[in-house]
N, C-alpha and C positions, 0 to 999 in steps of 0.2 A: 504494500500500500504506500503510495507516495502522497505528497502534500496535496496534490490536486484532487485526490479522491475524497478529501474531507468535504468539499463543497458539492458533491454529487447530489442531484435533486431527487426527491422521492417521486415514485411513480404516481401519475395522476389518473391512471386508467384502472385503479383498483376497484373491484366490484365488492359490494358489501357481502359478508359471508352468507347471509340468509338467501342470496340469489343463487348460490352455487352448491347448496347442501345436497348431498347425494341421498337418494331414496334407498339405495342398496345397502349402505352401511349405517350403523347406529352412530351418526356423526355428531349430533347435537348432544353435548355432554352437560352443559349448563347454559343458562341464559346469560346475557351480557350483565356485567357487574355494575350495580349502583354504587358510586364512590362513597356515599354516606352510609352504606349498609355493611361495609367490610369491617370486621373486627378480627384483628390478629390475635390468636390465642396466646395467653401467657406461656412463656417457655416452661412454666411449672403448673400444668393443669391439675385439677383435682382428680380427674380420671382421664385415662388415655383416650383422646378422640380420634386417634390415628388408625388403630386397627383393633377393634373390639373382638373380632372373630377371625383369626388368621386362616382358618379352614374355609371360610366363606368369602375370602377377599375377592375372588373372581367367581361370578356366577356363570360357570362354563355352559350350562344348559341353555341359558338365554342370551349368551354373548354372540354378537354377530361378527366379531373380529376373529379371523382364522389365519391370516397370513400378513406379510408385509404390505401387500397391495391394499388390504383393508385399512391398515394403519395409515398408509399414505393418504387415503381419502379423508381420514380424520385430520391429518396435518394440513391438507389443502384447504379444508374448511376453516381451520383456525388461522392459517396463514393469511387469509383475507383480512382478518382482524388486525394483523400487523400492518398491512397496507393502509387500512383505515386510520390507524394511529398516525402514520406519516401524513395523510391528507389533512388531519385535524391540527397538527402542530403548526404554529405560526411560522410563516416564511421569513418574516422580519427577524424573529428570534434565531432561526436557523442560520441566516446570513451573518448576524452579529456573532453568534457562537463560532461559526466557521472562521471568521476573521480572528477571533481571540485564539482559537486553537492553532491557527496557522502561524501565530507568532512563535510557536514552538516548532510546528511541523515543517515549515519552510527551511529554517536554518538546520533542523535535524536531518532533513533530506539532503541538503547541501553537504552537511558533515559526512553523511554516508557516501555520497558521490566522491568527495575528496579523499576519504579513507581508501577507497578502491583505487583511485589514481595514484596515491602514495604507494600502495602495495604493488601496483603494476609497474611503477617507476623503479622500485627496488628490485623487482624480479627481472625486468627486461633490461634495465640500464643501471646495474649496481655501481658502475664507475661514472655515471652521468654527471652533469653539472650540479655542483652542490647548491648553487643559488636557486636553481629551478626546484630542487627537492625542498629546500628551506621555504620557498614561497608557498608551495603546496601545503606543507606542514603548518605554516602560520595561518593560512586560509582555513584549513581544517580545524585548527584549535579555536579560531575566532568564531566559526560557525557553531562549534560545540558549546562555547561559552554563551553565545547568543541564545541557543536553545535552552540551556540550563538556567540562564538568568530569567527567561520568560516564565518558567514553571511556577515559582511562588505566587505570582500575581494572578494566575489564570482562574482559580476557583472564585475569588472575590469578584473579579470582573464578570465572570459567567453567571453568578448567582441571580442577578435581576432577570436574566433571560431563561431561567429554569423554572419559573413559578408555575407554569401551566402543565409541565410535563407529568408530575405525579398524579394529578387528577385525571388526565387523559389515559395514562398507563393503567390506573386502577379500573377504569371502565372496561378495559380489554385484558383484565388480569389473567383469566384462564387461557386466552389466546397466547399471552406472553409465557405463562408457565409451561404450557404444553409444547409450544414450539421451541422453547429454550432447551428442553430436554434433548432435542435432536439438532439444534443449530440450523434452522431454516431447511429442515428435511434432508440435509446431507447424510445424516446417519440412517435415515430410512432407506436411501439408495444402497447403503452398505448392508443393511439388514436384508434387502431384497437379493443382493448379489450373493450373500452367503447362505441364503435359505434359512432364516431364523425359524425356530420351532413355533408351532401354534401356541404352545403353552406360554412362551416368552412374549408373544404378541398380546395375548390375553392378559398377561401380568402387567404389561405397560398400560394397557387400556384400563385395567382395574385401578392403576395409579391415577389415571386421568379422571376417573369417576370419583376418586377420593381426594377432593381438592385440599382438605385439611392436611392430609399426609404430604401431598405435593408441596404445599406452602412450607411446612415444617422442614422438609428436606432442603429447600432453597434457603430458608432462614439460617440453616446450619451449614451453608456453603456447598451444598450439592454433593453427590457421590464422587469419590476420588476418581479422577480422569473420566468423569462422565459415564461411569459404568452403572447406569440406572437399573438394568435388569439384575446385575449381580447384587446391588445394594438391596433391592426388593427381596430377592431370594434369601439373603442373609437375615434381613429383618423378620421375614416370615418364619424362618427356621428358629430364630431366637424366641419369637413370640409363641412358637409351638413347643418349646422345651417343657418337658414334664417336671413336676416337683420344683418349680421356682415360684413359691408363693409371693415373693416380692414383685413379680410381674403380673400375677393373676388376681391380686386383691388390692383394690385402690385404697383400702383402709390400712393396709400394711404400712408401718412407719418408713420403710425403705423403698416404697413403691416409686416415689418421685425420682430418687437417685438412680435406680436401676432402669427405669423407663428412659431416662436421658442417656444412660450408658448403652442401652440396646441400640438407640438411634446412632450414637457416635460410632459404635462398632460397625454397624451396617454401612454407614457412609464412608468411613475411613478405610475399611478393609474390603471395599468394593474392588480396590486394586490389591492383588495378592501381595503379601509380605512374607516371602520365603515360605517356610513350612507352617506358618501361623494359621490355625483354623479359627474362623471368626466365632463360632459358638463356644469353642474352648477358651478363646480370649475373654469373651463375656463372662463365662462361668468362673474363670480364674480371678477376675477382678471382683466379681460378686462375692466369692468366698473370702478373698483377702479383705474386702471391705467389712463383711460381717464378722470376721475374726479380729478386727481392729488393727490389722497390720499396716494400714495405709496412713498417710498424713492426715491430721485432724481436719484439714480444709477440704478433703476429697468429697465429702457429702454435699458441698456447696458449689461445685464447679458447674458451669453451663455445659450444654451439649457440645458446643464448639470447642471449649477448653478440654473436655474429655477426649476429643479427637487427637489432641497433641500428646495424649498419653497412650491411646490405643494404637497410634501409628508405629510404636516400637516394633522393630523386627526381631527382637530377642525372644528366645523360647520361654515358655512359662517355667521350665526348670531353672533357667538362668535367673529369671525374675525372683523366684522363690529363694534361690541361693543368695542373691544380692541382699535381700531383706534379712534373711537369717544370719548370714555371716556378719553383717554390720551390727546387729543387735548383740552378737557374741563378742565381736572383736573390738569395736570402737563405738559403744553406745552413745558416747558423748557427742559424736558427729550427727546423731539423729535429733538431739534436743538443743544443739548449739544456738546461741542468740543470733549469730551472723546468718541471716536468711540467704545471702548470696552463696555461701559455701556449705550450707546445710546439705547433708548427703554427699554432694559432689566434692567435698574436701577429700574424700577417699581417693580421688585421682592423684592428689599430691602426696598422700601418705602411702598409697599402695601400688600405683602404676609408675614404675621407674621410667624417667625420661631417658631413653637409650634405644639403641637398635635391639629389637626383640632377640633375646639370647637363645630362645628355644624354638619359637614357631613364628614365622613371618605372618601367618594368617591364623591366629588362635580361634578355635571354634566356640569356646565358651568364655564367659566372663571370668571364671576361675582361672582358666589358662592365661587370659590376658593379664590379670593381676600378677600372676607369677612370672610371666614372660617379659612384661614391660613393652614400651613402644614410644613413639614420638607423638606429634600433635594429633594425628588421625586416630590412632588407637586410644589415646587418653580421652579425646572428646567422645569417642564411641562408648567408653566405660562410664564417663560422667553422665551422658544422656541416658544410658541404660539404668543407672542406679537411681536417678531422679524419677524416671518413669516407673520403675519398679515400686517405688514408694507412693505412686499416684500423684506426681508433680508434672504438670504440662511442660513440654520442652519443645523449643524450636532449634533446629540444628546449628545454624549460624556458621557459615564458612566465609572467609575473606581471602583475597589473593595471597597464596603462600602459607595459609594457616587454617586449621580446622579447630573450632571451639564449640561453644554452645550458649544458648540463652534459655532462661526458664522463668516461670512465674514465682513471685514472692508475695507474701501477704502485706508487707510494709513498703515495698519499693516498686510494685508493679513488675513488669517484665524487664529483666536485666541480663547482661552478658556475663559470662564466666569463662575462665581458662584462657583469657586472651584480651586484647585491647578492645575498647568500645569503638565500633565502626559500623553503625547501622547503615550508613549510606553505601558502603561497599560490600555489605554482607548479602549472602543469598543462601537459599536452601530449598531444594526440591521445586525448582521453577518459580520461586517467589523471592523478590528482593527484600532486603531488610527494612527499608523505609516503608514499603507497601505493607509488610507484615505488621509493623508497629502501628501504622495508621489503622489497620483493620482490627487489631486486637484491642487497641485503646478505644476505638469507636464502639466496638461491641461491648466493652466493659462499661462505657458511659451509658449506652442504651439500656442494657440489662440491669443496671444499677439505679436507673431513674425511678423516682417516686411517681412520676406521671405516666400512666399507661399510653397516653397519646404519643409519647416519644417513640415507643416501639412501632406504633401505627405509621408515623411519619418516616421512620427508618425503613420500614418495609416498602412503602410507596416510592420513596426517593432513591434508595440505594439498591434494594433487592430487585425491584422491577426495572430499574435502569440496567442492571446487570443482565436481566433476562432479555431486554430489548437488544442489547449488544450481542447476546448469544443468538437471538433470532436472525440477526443480520449477518451472522457468520464472522463477527469481529472478535468474539471472545467465547470461551468454553468454560462454564462454571465447573469447578472441581479440577481443572487442568493446571492451575497455578497462574501466576501473574506475568510470566514472561510472554505468554500468548496474548498479544494485543495489549501490552503493558505501557506503551507510550501514548502520546497525545495525537497520533496521526490517524486515529480511528474515531469517527464522530460519536457514536454511542458509548464506546469505551471511555471517551473523554468526559462525557456527561456523568457516567458512573464514577469515574475518579474524582470529578468535581464534588459530587455529593458526598463521597467518602471523606474528602479533604475538609469540606465544610463542617461535617460532624467531628472530624479529627481535631479541629481547632478548639472545639468545646471540651474535648477529652484530653487535650495535650497537658502533660506534666501534672496529672492528677492521679497519683498512685492509690489514693483512697478508693477509686473506682474498682480497684482490683482486690479489695479486702473480701475474703470469703469466710464468713462465719454466720451466726444466727441472725445477724443484722442485714445480711445480703441474700438475695436482692430485695430491696424494700418493696418492690412491686410484686405483690401476691407470692411472697416467699413460701409460706405454708410449711416450712421446716423449722421446728422448734428444737431447743437443746435436748428435750426429752426424747425426741425422735431420732437422734443421731447416735451412731455406734460409739461406745466408749473405746477409744483407741489405746493401743499399747503405750503410746507417748503419754497420754493422760494418766494411765495407770502407773506408769514409771515415775512420773512426777509426784503423784500421791504417795507412792511407796517411799520415795526419797524423803518426803516430809514427815512420815509417821514411823518408819522402821526403827527397830531397836538395834543396838550394836551387836555385831557378831563376836563370838568367842571361840577360843581353842577348844576342840572337841576330842575326847578320848573314846575311840570306838571299842566294841566288845572284844575284838581281836588284838587289843592293845595298840592298834595303829592310832597315830595322833594326826589330826587334821588342823593345819594352821591357815586361816584365811589370809591371803596376801595383802588385804587391806590393813592389817594390823602392823603397819610400818613403825619403826622407831627413827628412821632417817632414810632419805632417798635423794637421788640426783637424776634429773632428766627422765623422771618417771611420771606417767599419767595415771591417776587413780580414778577408776570408774565404778559406778554401781552396776552390778550384774542384774540382768532381768531376763526372764522372771526368776525370782529367788528360789533356792532349793527349799527353804522353809518360809512360808508366808509370814510377812511382818518382820523378817530379820534382814538387817542391812548387810547384804552379801556384796563385798567389794572385790574388785580385781585390779591388777596393775598392767600397764602397757610399757614394756621395755623396748625402746627403739634404738637409739644411737649407741655407739660403742662406749660412751661415757656413762650410760645408764647404770645406776646402782640402786639396790633396795636392801635395807638393813632390818634385821629382826632380832628380838630377844627370844631365845628358845625356852620352852617350858621345862626348865631343869627338874622341877619336882615331879612332873609326869614322866620324864625320860629315865630318871634313876641312873643305874649303872649298866644299862643294856646297850647292845650295839644295834645300829639302825641302818636300814636302806632308805633312800629318799626318792620320791617321785613327784612330778608336778602335773597338775591339770592345766593343759595349755591349749591355745587356739592359734593356728598360723595360716596364712594365706599365700605363702611363697615357698616354692619348692626348695630353694637353697637358703639355709639358715645357719647363723653362727651359733656355736655351742654356748650353753649357759654354764658359767663358772660359779661353783658354790664354795665359799670360804668359811671355815668353821673357826671360831675364836680368834679370828684375825690371822691365822697361820696356815693350817692345812687346807688344801683345795681338792675339789673333784670336778671334772668336766662331764656335762651331760649333753649328748647330741639332741637337737630339737627336730622332731619329725615334722613333715608336711601334713597337716591335718585337714587341708582343704576347707578351712573355715568352720570345722567342727571342734567341740571340746573332746580332748583325748588325754589319757594318762601317759606320761613318758615311761619307758622301761625303767624299773627301779635300779638304783646303783648304790653301792656301799658308801656310807659316810666315813670320813677319816675317823679313826679311833681317838677318843678323848676321855680323860678322867672325869670331866664334867663338861657338858654341852651348855655354853652360855649364849653365844651370839652366832648369827649367820648373816653372810653378805652375799647377795646375788649380783653378778655382773655378766657382760657379754664378751666373748672372745674376739680379739682383733681379727679382721679379715680384709682381703683386697677386693671385695665385691660390695655392691650397694647395701646400705643398712636399711633393713625393714623390721617392723615391730613384731613382737610376740606378746600375746595376752596370756597372763597367768592368773588363775583364779584361786587355786588351793595348793598348799604344800603338804605332802603326805609323808610322815615318818613311820616306817614299818619296822616293828621290833623283830629282830632275828632270833 
């Protein structure tokens, strides 16, 4: 598309849809929409209006749609409504908007032309005149600057000319929604060419009959890569799952959360993610949620935010391992005050910045933690651990570096593991600046106290997006690189509407707060209806638990909690959770650096004059470990090799303690080594009488 296409005129020979309705197909799905009658459902309805009976979603006995040709007739009827929209739009406004958009489009097209000339010059005349090449480069840079300088002022200049668009769009709402699913019938031709099954044609038609479901799918950014049939099949499969009372009973306190989760899974996993099975992904997060394993904010996310969790390509085994290992190994990283590094600080402490010493392409997160890697693998691990705990993540890549961004409750969406550079960031066909516009705008809309804000957002933004899709300028669900510049007329209107909302949402992290106060608009989720998470249980335990003591077991073995330190250096003391005995403060230590030391007074009265072996209850996540050195009474030492426990608690093989007339003190330290220093968690010291 070049700059001149912005000004192309709408067809004036459009025939109203009622004049071309086919008698052969069941073409009329709904009547034209009265703008005043449209009510966009709250994203948190009392009961699901989208699919009350998945078994009866399509009435196959009475459906007149059997193949792609039948679908095409439906699209032709509704395509006439798109032409009617263009007839009704003001020609004066169109000309004014075209002129505004061309302030970007013309220099952008010139920049593209000059770039090609520079490339051609370098390829064909590498030793050509320097002055000629310099002149081309300067002209290219000037055109690029002119295009970029025009962008900030476009939305405000365009706003006065956009006033009539929403009300005209809403009159032809169903024409827009139905045609947008196929992008001006281009996909119908593909369906015809590939011989789509009758079942799939009827499934699409069932969607067009269910306008509430179709609206909701567009409100939540459409199926990934426009795979509508796949999304519908996934959603129906989830709604058919047996023994999921949280989906089948609107009175269930978790019904709202899991209904949104079902929609997010269907839309996001319409594009396959490796071996991830959508219904299993849904059940994995339902179970993790009900078990309290996820972040306390998980219950309050919107459907769109859930999509940035469901998009993880990691296996459910990996996700479970990430949650379990962090609770055992470094629980303080789960409750830390720094919301930016919560969970993903594990990247700095566990994933060594180095060339992978074991496997260039580790298959699991456990392998990656042990093997290490540079920016790509580290970002991979950080994204995975945040999503495993139910935190939305956007990948965030910049030239020469991979990192991540994620949601926080106090700062909104922020970057991590690298420099802040939203302007140059991208991820999965979306640019950083576009993502930030969209996520901030959605947060503002969904957090509004005024229901009319959601209504206006739907008319102005969602239906503008649909119009662009109907004209083949943009494909919802495909990402923002498709039609992402200002050289496409309806895409430009869509971007203007987003930018205008974005200005209201800019620099307002409070819009991203997710707790019982959000969203104010028909929230319907109270604190009593929210799962009590392990984080909340952990904090309560820390506030009420009694101190742990040395224990003598029946076989005369002595258990010394590692939290009973008399001195230490470079050691982190954590509260273990869940505790072995409820209400008892079970603490553990993390020994990391070579200078880490932990000192203890031994229970001399309990030990008497017996000889002992010693063993430690440890947790490690790295295959290569430095030995643990045990020093008794400041003199004699014994070295214990530390096994690779793959994030589980495990006892080390017992080893003899040095003989002593009286055991008084014990000091733990790490052996020097010429490889990276990684931590070892120790919960209990066990002295075994010989």
